[in-house]
TORMARRO-483281 format. One record per residue (C-alpha): residue in one letter; residue number from 1; x, y, z. Coordinates in nm, 4 decimals. Each point is the difference from the previous one (the first is absolute). Last residue first. Layout:
# residues N
+------+-----+----------+----------+----------+
! code ! pos !        u !        v !        w !
+------+-----+----------+----------+----------+
!    A ! NUM !        X !        Y !        Z !
...
+------+-----+----------+----------+----------+
***
This chain:
# residues 299
+------+-----+----------+----------+----------+
! code ! pos !        u !        v !        w !
+------+-----+----------+----------+----------+
!    N ! 299 !  -0.0642 !   0.8927 !  -2.2299 !
!    D ! 298 !   0.0504 !  -0.3547 !  -0.0226 !
!    C ! 297 !   0.3751 !  -0.0222 !   0.1098 !
!    K ! 296 !  -0.1126 !   0.2632 !   0.2885 !
!    A ! 295 !  -0.2388 !  -0.2487 !   0.1295 !
!    I ! 294 !   0.2546 !  -0.2595 !  -0.0099 !
!    E ! 293 !   0.2870 !   0.1847 !   0.1936 !
!    I ! 292 !  -0.2569 !   0.1366 !   0.2547 !
!    F ! 291 !  -0.0355 !  -0.3568 !   0.0713 !
!    K ! 290 !   0.3072 !  -0.1094 !   0.0283 !
!    Q ! 289 !   0.0569 !   0.2859 !   0.2361 !
!    V ! 288 !  -0.2575 !  -0.1161 !   0.2186 !
!    V ! 287 !   0.1658 !  -0.3226 !   0.0759 !
!    R ! 286 !   0.3291 !   0.1780 !   0.0357 !
!    S ! 285 !  -0.1282 !   0.1906 !   0.2806 !
!    T ! 284 !  -0.1252 !   0.3769 !   0.0121 !
!    T ! 283 !   0.1018 !   0.2871 !   0.1733 !
!    M ! 282 !  -0.1448 !   0.3388 !  -0.1159 !
!    P ! 281 !  -0.3695 !  -0.1820 !   0.0872 !
!    T ! 280 !  -0.1665 !  -0.0920 !  -0.2767 !
!    G ! 279 !  -0.2672 !   0.1486 !  -0.2547 !
!    L ! 278 !  -0.0531 !  -0.1231 !  -0.3964 !
!    S ! 277 !  -0.1889 !   0.2416 !  -0.1350 !
!    L ! 276 !  -0.3516 !   0.0360 !  -0.2123 !
!    E ! 275 !   0.0135 !   0.3334 !  -0.2096 !
!    F ! 274 !  -0.3205 !   0.2064 !  -0.0988 !
!    E ! 273 !  -0.1766 !   0.0945 !  -0.3399 !
!    I ! 272 !  -0.3084 !   0.2110 !   0.0173 !
!    D ! 271 !   0.1802 !   0.2813 !   0.1897 !
!    Q ! 270 !  -0.1495 !   0.2638 !  -0.2071 !
!    G ! 269 !  -0.3612 !   0.0613 !  -0.1436 !
!    T ! 268 !  -0.1532 !  -0.1236 !  -0.3211 !
!    T ! 267 !  -0.0637 !  -0.3758 !  -0.1491 !
!    I ! 266 !  -0.0909 !  -0.2025 !   0.2630 !
!    P ! 265 !  -0.0399 !  -0.3521 !  -0.1184 !
!    L ! 264 !  -0.3167 !  -0.2012 !   0.0916 !
!    Y ! 263 !  -0.0142 !  -0.3197 !   0.1561 !
!    S ! 262 !  -0.3545 !  -0.1644 !  -0.0237 !
!    I ! 261 !  -0.0885 !  -0.2311 !   0.3077 !
!    R ! 260 !  -0.1967 !  -0.2915 !   0.0702 !
!    D ! 259 !   0.1126 !  -0.2844 !  -0.2574 !
!    Q ! 258 !   0.3541 !   0.1945 !   0.0140 !
!    R ! 257 !   0.0248 !  -0.0940 !   0.3312 !
!    F ! 256 !   0.3210 !   0.0616 !   0.0579 !
!    T ! 255 !   0.2210 !   0.0146 !  -0.3859 !
!    Q ! 254 !  -0.0026 !   0.3894 !   0.0013 !
!    M ! 253 !   0.2453 !  -0.0857 !   0.3036 !
!    S ! 252 !   0.2654 !   0.2046 !  -0.1800 !
!    Q ! 251 !  -0.1756 !   0.2997 !  -0.0650 !
!    P ! 250 !   0.0728 !   0.0733 !   0.3906 !
!    V ! 249 !  -0.3361 !   0.1325 !   0.1605 !
!    I ! 248 !  -0.2483 !   0.3185 !   0.0352 !
!    S ! 247 !  -0.3053 !  -0.1386 !   0.1374 !
!    V ! 246 !  -0.4069 !  -0.0345 !  -0.0624 !
!    G ! 245 !  -0.2248 !  -0.0896 !   0.2790 !
!    V ! 244 !  -0.1876 !  -0.2224 !   0.1861 !
!    G ! 243 !  -0.1141 !  -0.1813 !  -0.3348 !
!    V ! 242 !   0.1177 !  -0.3686 !   0.0313 !
!    A ! 241 !   0.2838 !   0.0120 !  -0.1807 !
!    V ! 240 !   0.1438 !   0.3316 !   0.1434 !
!    L ! 239 !  -0.0335 !  -0.1805 !   0.3472 !
!    S ! 238 !   0.2541 !  -0.2962 !  -0.1644 !
!    L ! 237 !   0.1827 !   0.2515 !  -0.1461 !
!    V ! 236 !   0.0816 !   0.1880 !   0.3303 !
!    A ! 235 !   0.0919 !  -0.3360 !   0.2081 !
!    H ! 234 !   0.2249 !  -0.0952 !  -0.3187 !
!    M ! 233 !   0.1880 !   0.3106 !   0.0593 !
!    S ! 232 !   0.0104 !  -0.0343 !   0.3494 !
!    Y ! 231 !  -0.0805 !   0.1612 !   0.3457 !
!    A ! 230 !  -0.3645 !   0.0905 !  -0.0691 !
!    E ! 229 !  -0.1855 !   0.3527 !   0.0775 !
!    Q ! 228 !  -0.3431 !   0.0728 !  -0.1211 !
!    V ! 227 !  -0.2453 !   0.2911 !  -0.0749 !
!    I ! 226 !   0.2928 !   0.2480 !  -0.1221 !
!    K ! 225 !  -0.1496 !   0.2660 !  -0.1786 !
!    P ! 224 !   0.2811 !   0.0965 !  -0.2595 !
!    V ! 223 !   0.0920 !   0.3996 !  -0.0121 !
!    F ! 222 !  -0.0979 !   0.1740 !  -0.2929 !
!    G ! 221 !   0.1109 !   0.2033 !  -0.2802 !
!    A ! 220 !   0.1737 !  -0.2732 !  -0.2146 !
!    Q ! 219 !   0.3642 !   0.1355 !   0.0896 !
!    A ! 218 !  -0.1382 !  -0.0542 !   0.3438 !
!    C ! 217 !  -0.0724 !  -0.3115 !  -0.0643 !
!    L ! 216 !   0.3166 !  -0.0593 !  -0.1635 !
!    K ! 215 !   0.1673 !   0.1383 !   0.3259 !
!    F ! 214 !  -0.2106 !  -0.2166 !   0.2351 !
!    I ! 213 !   0.1575 !  -0.3055 !  -0.2046 !
!    R ! 212 !   0.3436 !   0.0779 !   0.0662 !
!    L ! 211 !  -0.1096 !   0.1063 !   0.4195 !
!    H ! 210 !  -0.0972 !  -0.3505 !   0.0412 !
!    F ! 209 !   0.3333 !  -0.1510 !  -0.2021 !
!    G ! 208 !   0.2326 !   0.2023 !   0.2184 !
!    R ! 207 !  -0.1897 !  -0.0646 !   0.3170 !
!    G ! 206 !  -0.0392 !  -0.3882 !  -0.0280 !
!    E ! 205 !  -0.1009 !  -0.1378 !   0.2936 !
!    A ! 204 !  -0.0938 !   0.2778 !   0.2205 !
!    M ! 203 !  -0.2128 !   0.1422 !  -0.3185 !
!    P ! 202 !  -0.2186 !  -0.3180 !   0.0676 !
!    W ! 201 !  -0.0691 !  -0.1657 !  -0.3324 !
!    L ! 200 !  -0.2618 !   0.1009 !  -0.2034 !
!    V ! 199 !  -0.3834 !  -0.0273 !  -0.1433 !
!    F ! 198 !  -0.1571 !   0.2895 !  -0.1421 !
!    P ! 197 !  -0.3686 !   0.0929 !  -0.0513 !
!    E ! 196 !  -0.0922 !   0.2046 !  -0.3331 !
!    D ! 195 !  -0.0998 !   0.3292 !  -0.0028 !
!    V ! 194 !   0.3183 !   0.1614 !  -0.1697 !
!    L ! 193 !   0.0907 !  -0.3571 !  -0.1588 !
!    H ! 192 !  -0.1140 !   0.1860 !  -0.3711 !
!    E ! 191 !   0.3366 !   0.2339 !   0.0795 !
!    L ! 190 !   0.2450 !  -0.2736 !  -0.0129 !
!    Q ! 189 !  -0.1123 !  -0.1197 !  -0.3556 !
!    V ! 188 !  -0.2918 !  -0.2512 !  -0.1754 !
!    S ! 187 !   0.0161 !  -0.0548 !  -0.3347 !
!    N ! 186 !  -0.2872 !  -0.1465 !  -0.2182 !
!    S ! 185 !  -0.2822 !   0.0479 !   0.3090 !
!    E ! 184 !  -0.2027 !  -0.3124 !   0.1001 !
!    N ! 183 !   0.3067 !  -0.0950 !   0.2436 !
!    L ! 182 !  -0.1101 !   0.2911 !   0.1888 !
!    P ! 181 !  -0.3192 !  -0.1990 !   0.1303 !
!    N ! 180 !   0.2255 !  -0.2060 !   0.1840 !
!    N ! 179 !  -0.0722 !  -0.3772 !  -0.0530 !
!    H ! 178 !   0.3258 !  -0.0893 !  -0.1381 !
!    A ! 177 !   0.1426 !   0.1214 !   0.2934 !
!    I ! 176 !   0.2794 !   0.2986 !  -0.0120 !
!    A ! 175 !   0.3659 !   0.0154 !   0.0648 !
!    I ! 174 !   0.1721 !   0.3016 !  -0.1717 !
!    C ! 173 !   0.3508 !   0.0003 !  -0.1057 !
!    L ! 172 !   0.3685 !   0.0627 !   0.1464 !
!    R ! 171 !   0.3276 !  -0.0859 !  -0.1135 !
!    D ! 170 !   0.2724 !  -0.2768 !   0.0515 !
!    R ! 169 !   0.3945 !   0.0327 !   0.0171 !
!    D ! 168 !   0.2188 !  -0.2675 !   0.1672 !
!    F ! 167 !   0.2970 !  -0.0758 !   0.2148 !
!    P ! 166 !   0.1745 !   0.3222 !   0.0592 !
!    Q ! 165 !   0.2191 !   0.0052 !   0.3091 !
!    L ! 164 !  -0.0819 !   0.1067 !   0.3313 !
!    E ! 163 !   0.2241 !   0.0190 !   0.3081 !
!    I ! 162 !  -0.1645 !   0.0281 !   0.3261 !
!    D ! 161 !   0.1900 !   0.2237 !   0.3201 !
!    P ! 160 !  -0.2023 !   0.2905 !  -0.1028 !
!    A ! 159 !  -0.3595 !  -0.1568 !   0.0710 !
!    N ! 158 !  -0.2062 !   0.2393 !   0.1470 !
!    M ! 157 !  -0.2544 !   0.0430 !  -0.2862 !
!    L ! 156 !   0.0723 !  -0.2070 !  -0.3277 !
!    P ! 155 !  -0.0267 !   0.1180 !  -0.3479 !
!    P ! 154 !  -0.0456 !  -0.2598 !  -0.1654 !
!    I ! 153 !  -0.2068 !  -0.3212 !  -0.0681 !
!    M ! 152 !   0.1506 !  -0.2882 !   0.1574 !
!    I ! 151 !   0.1661 !  -0.3362 !  -0.0567 !
!    G ! 150 !   0.1579 !  -0.0981 !   0.2922 !
!    I ! 149 !   0.3380 !  -0.1647 !   0.1269 !
!    D ! 148 !   0.1081 !  -0.2049 !   0.3092 !
!    L ! 147 !  -0.3603 !   0.0119 !   0.1761 !
!    R ! 146 !  -0.0649 !  -0.0246 !   0.3934 !
!    D ! 145 !   0.3099 !   0.1461 !   0.1096 !
!    N ! 144 !  -0.1633 !   0.2562 !   0.2083 !
!    H ! 143 !   0.0698 !   0.3240 !  -0.2579 !
!    L ! 142 !  -0.0639 !  -0.2152 !  -0.2982 !
!    D ! 141 !  -0.3437 !  -0.1153 !   0.1432 !
!    N ! 140 !  -0.1019 !   0.3586 !   0.0386 !
!    V ! 139 !   0.0774 !   0.1161 !  -0.3512 !
!    Q ! 138 !  -0.1400 !  -0.3118 !  -0.1237 !
!    G ! 137 !  -0.2992 !   0.1181 !   0.1785 !
!    I ! 136 !   0.0083 !   0.3517 !  -0.1222 !
!    T ! 135 !   0.0097 !  -0.1234 !  -0.3127 !
!    T ! 134 !  -0.2633 !  -0.2395 !  -0.0091 !
!    T ! 133 !  -0.0352 !  -0.3798 !   0.0595 !
!    E ! 132 !   0.0674 !  -0.3359 !  -0.2044 !
!    K ! 131 !   0.2167 !  -0.2129 !   0.1609 !
!    L ! 130 !   0.2365 !  -0.2529 !  -0.1737 !
!    E ! 129 !   0.2627 !  -0.2380 !   0.1835 !
!    L ! 128 !   0.2473 !  -0.1478 !  -0.2204 !
!    Q ! 127 !   0.2381 !  -0.2223 !   0.0797 !
!    I ! 126 !   0.3649 !  -0.0037 !  -0.1253 !
!    N ! 125 !   0.0952 !  -0.3573 !  -0.0915 !
!    P ! 124 !  -0.1419 !   0.0231 !  -0.3903 !
!    H ! 123 !   0.2288 !   0.3084 !  -0.0972 !
!    A ! 122 !   0.0161 !   0.0570 !  -0.3716 !
!    Q ! 121 !  -0.3227 !  -0.1677 !  -0.0325 !
!    R ! 120 !  -0.1956 !   0.1502 !   0.2816 !
!    F ! 119 !   0.1557 !   0.3492 !  -0.0830 !
!    Q ! 118 !  -0.1084 !  -0.0463 !  -0.3748 !
!    H ! 117 !  -0.3597 !  -0.0649 !   0.1130 !
!    I ! 116 !  -0.0306 !   0.2826 !   0.2665 !
!    V ! 115 !   0.1039 !   0.2474 !  -0.2738 !
!    D ! 114 !  -0.2484 !  -0.1235 !  -0.2589 !
!    P ! 113 !  -0.2969 !   0.0359 !   0.2750 !
!    L ! 112 !   0.1111 !   0.3429 !   0.0878 !
!    R ! 111 !   0.0361 !   0.1105 !  -0.3269 !
!    G ! 110 !  -0.3887 !   0.1687 !   0.0127 !
!    Y ! 109 !  -0.2896 !  -0.1527 !   0.0946 !
!    L ! 108 !   0.1252 !  -0.1132 !   0.3541 !
!    A ! 107 !   0.1086 !   0.3719 !   0.0538 !
!    S ! 106 !  -0.3698 !   0.1117 !   0.0249 !
!    G ! 105 !  -0.0250 !  -0.1682 !   0.3520 !
!    V ! 104 !   0.2954 !   0.1941 !   0.1630 !
!    Y ! 103 !   0.2559 !  -0.1919 !   0.1184 !
!    G ! 102 !   0.2307 !  -0.1525 !   0.2416 !
!    L ! 101 !   0.2705 !  -0.2590 !  -0.0097 !
!    R ! 100 !   0.1614 !  -0.2096 !   0.2747 !
!    L !  99 !   0.3356 !  -0.1833 !  -0.1563 !
!    V !  98 !   0.0913 !  -0.3303 !   0.1855 !
!    G !  97 !   0.3699 !  -0.1801 !  -0.0036 !
!    A !  96 !   0.1696 !  -0.1354 !  -0.2926 !
!    D !  95 !   0.2737 !   0.1056 !  -0.2253 !
!    G !  94 !   0.0199 !   0.3522 !   0.1317 !
!    M !  93 !   0.4009 !  -0.0318 !   0.0655 !
!    G !  92 !  -0.0729 !   0.0170 !   0.3995 !
!    I !  91 !  -0.3063 !  -0.2376 !  -0.0259 !
!    D !  90 !   0.2205 !  -0.2424 !  -0.2093 !
!    H !  89 !   0.2851 !  -0.0169 !   0.2305 !
!    T !  88 !  -0.2407 !  -0.0088 !   0.2954 !
!    V !  87 !  -0.2050 !  -0.3331 !  -0.1772 !
!    R !  86 !   0.3662 !  -0.1593 !  -0.0780 !
!    V !  85 !   0.0924 !   0.0563 !   0.3609 !
!    A !  84 !  -0.3019 !  -0.1506 !   0.1799 !
!    L !  83 !  -0.0068 !  -0.2331 !  -0.2687 !
!    N !  82 !   0.3160 !  -0.1398 !   0.0967 !
!    A !  81 !  -0.0814 !  -0.0235 !   0.3534 !
!    Q !  80 !  -0.3093 !  -0.1475 !  -0.0506 !
!    R !  79 !   0.1471 !  -0.3040 !  -0.1669 !
!    L !  78 !   0.2530 !  -0.0210 !   0.2471 !
!    I !  77 !  -0.2137 !   0.0156 !   0.2908 !
!    E !  76 !  -0.2036 !  -0.2681 !  -0.2176 !
!    R !  75 !   0.3004 !  -0.2209 !  -0.0380 !
!    S !  74 !   0.1472 !   0.0113 !   0.3872 !
!    E !  73 !  -0.3624 !  -0.1270 !   0.0782 !
!    H !  72 !  -0.0080 !  -0.2759 !  -0.1719 !
!    L !  71 !   0.3851 !  -0.0674 !   0.0958 !
!    F !  70 !  -0.1024 !   0.0514 !   0.3626 !
!    R !  69 !  -0.2772 !  -0.2611 !  -0.0341 !
!    K !  68 !   0.2303 !  -0.2680 !  -0.1317 !
!    G !  67 !   0.2458 !   0.0879 !   0.2635 !
!    A !  66 !  -0.2295 !  -0.0446 !   0.2745 !
!    P !  65 !  -0.1023 !  -0.3409 !  -0.1385 !
!    T !  64 !   0.3616 !  -0.0828 !  -0.0175 !
!    L !  63 !   0.1655 !  -0.0066 !  -0.3215 !
!    G !  62 !   0.1925 !  -0.2383 !  -0.1713 !
!    L !  61 !   0.3144 !  -0.2234 !   0.0718 !
!    I !  60 !   0.2537 !   0.2448 !  -0.0766 !
!    R !  59 !   0.3638 !  -0.1574 !   0.0377 !
!    S !  58 !   0.2271 !  -0.1575 !   0.2598 !
!    D !  57 !  -0.2671 !   0.0223 !   0.2729 !
!    R !  56 !  -0.3075 !   0.2332 !  -0.1637 !
!    N !  55 !  -0.3901 !   0.0900 !   0.0929 !
!    I !  54 !  -0.0247 !   0.3614 !  -0.0913 !
!    L !  53 !  -0.2544 !   0.2741 !   0.1719 !
!    C !  52 !   0.1234 !  -0.0780 !   0.3673 !
!    V !  51 !  -0.1917 !   0.3062 !   0.2357 !
!    E !  50 !   0.1284 !   0.1981 !   0.2045 !
!    I !  49 !  -0.0823 !   0.3296 !  -0.2192 !
!    D !  48 !   0.3222 !   0.1369 !   0.0125 !
!    E !  47 !   0.2014 !  -0.3114 !   0.0705 !
!    E !  46 !  -0.1372 !  -0.1492 !  -0.3071 !
!    L !  45 !   0.0853 !   0.3117 !  -0.2181 !
!    K !  44 !   0.3460 !  -0.0046 !   0.1706 !
!    R !  43 !   0.0296 !  -0.3480 !  -0.1402 !
!    I !  42 !  -0.0738 !   0.0499 !  -0.3720 !
!    A !  41 !   0.1908 !   0.3094 !   0.0450 !
!    I !  40 !   0.3457 !  -0.2110 !   0.0986 !
!    T !  39 !  -0.0764 !  -0.2362 !  -0.2636 !
!    L !  38 !   0.0032 !   0.2611 !  -0.2321 !
!    P !  37 !   0.3210 !   0.1456 !   0.1053 !
!    P !  36 !   0.1842 !  -0.3292 !  -0.0612 !
!    Q !  35 !  -0.1375 !  -0.0543 !  -0.3484 !
!    S !  34 !   0.1421 !   0.2744 !  -0.1873 !
!    M !  33 !  -0.2587 !   0.2613 !  -0.1197 !
!    N !  32 !  -0.1406 !   0.0636 !  -0.4249 !
!    L !  31 !  -0.3384 !  -0.0710 !   0.1769 !
!    R !  30 !  -0.0265 !  -0.3012 !  -0.2530 !
!    K !  29 !   0.3265 !  -0.1159 !   0.0992 !
!    A !  28 !  -0.0863 !   0.0128 !   0.3535 !
!    A !  27 !  -0.3116 !  -0.2125 !  -0.0817 !
!    R !  26 !   0.1850 !  -0.2582 !  -0.1682 !
!    H !  25 !   0.2884 !  -0.0227 !   0.2461 !
!    F !  24 !  -0.3202 !   0.0010 !   0.3148 !
!    H !  23 !  -0.1730 !  -0.2977 !  -0.1806 !
!    L !  22 !  -0.3768 !  -0.0379 !   0.0122 !
!    E !  21 !  -0.0227 !   0.2282 !  -0.3120 !
!    E !  20 !  -0.3330 !   0.1521 !   0.1217 !
!    A !  19 !   0.0053 !   0.0109 !   0.3473 !
!    V !  18 !   0.3654 !   0.1483 !  -0.0253 !
!    A !  17 !  -0.0907 !   0.2729 !  -0.2446 !
!    I !  16 !  -0.3087 !   0.0750 !   0.2334 !
!    F !  15 !   0.2041 !   0.0536 !   0.3112 !
!    Q !  14 !   0.2541 !   0.1933 !  -0.1633 !
!    E !  13 !  -0.3044 !   0.2218 !  -0.1257 !
!    M !  12 !  -0.1688 !   0.0041 !   0.3247 !
!    A !  11 !   0.3564 !   0.1142 !   0.1674 !
!    R !  10 !   0.0368 !   0.2816 !  -0.2677 !
!    L !   9 !  -0.3713 !   0.1525 !   0.0846 !
!    T !   8 !   0.1522 !   0.0004 !   0.3297 !
!    I !   7 !  -0.1892 !  -0.1255 !   0.3178 !
!    R !   6 !  -0.0148 !   0.2552 !   0.2816 !
!    K !   5 !   0.0247 !  -0.2178 !   0.3405 !
!    N !   4 !  -0.2752 !   0.1094 !   0.2387 !
!    E !   3 !   0.0594 !  -0.1440 !   0.3477 !
!    T !   2 !   0.0124 !  -0.3622 !   0.1664 !
!    M !   1 !  -0.1253 !  -0.1310 !  -0.2694 !
+------+-----+----------+----------+----------+
***
């Protein structure tokens, strides 16, 4: 080709009709056009790409080798073009795409799994990417467009641009290893933990939740002695299970390592119950909106 020629999708569609019908009149009827413009269009197509596509004299005899190849490529290009339009439409309508969902570890022990199941059934063409991380980790990921929505524990620090909606409720309890001598008591209360080593997560990763635990301990008359920090609730409880220390954790997680951990209720103090929230940027996609709709329906 002496110069770049732009071959339109319409020209490919016209060629496909002629190649499949091997008859200009039938192809023109299929395309809802008259025959002369179709004949001219095919000749122009051959001139543009500088190769003969159709063997013909008074009628079409068949496709040249180049024509057969162009037929194959044209079908594939039209298929991709139609797919691009359909996928773009589905994404715009929230019927396809990717949803990046962050969550604190305890959310998996509440209603989140059921909500995920309902969402996948309602929207099978939307791919869910799940990421367990702390509340502050979710805030950072939302700010840096690494998450679309999060299940987090308020209050948030320095995040006025994140909108919160109620999602689930939980309460705190004491987590203590089975072999801890305190388990020999008939009733373990917060004040009994005054001399116990604590395993917690860093305050910087969940300031609101961290302060809630310190407040409970202060009401019981002591400041917890933190001997180890861990960056996930599962890690905290795994350390409790092997006797590194005790902790105060969401009651919803009481099925985790029950073979080695006792989960004891907290009967006194304020702020024992807490809320998990859906956190989203102020502007959200249709995909995020569809997830919120399902999350609200079950709330």
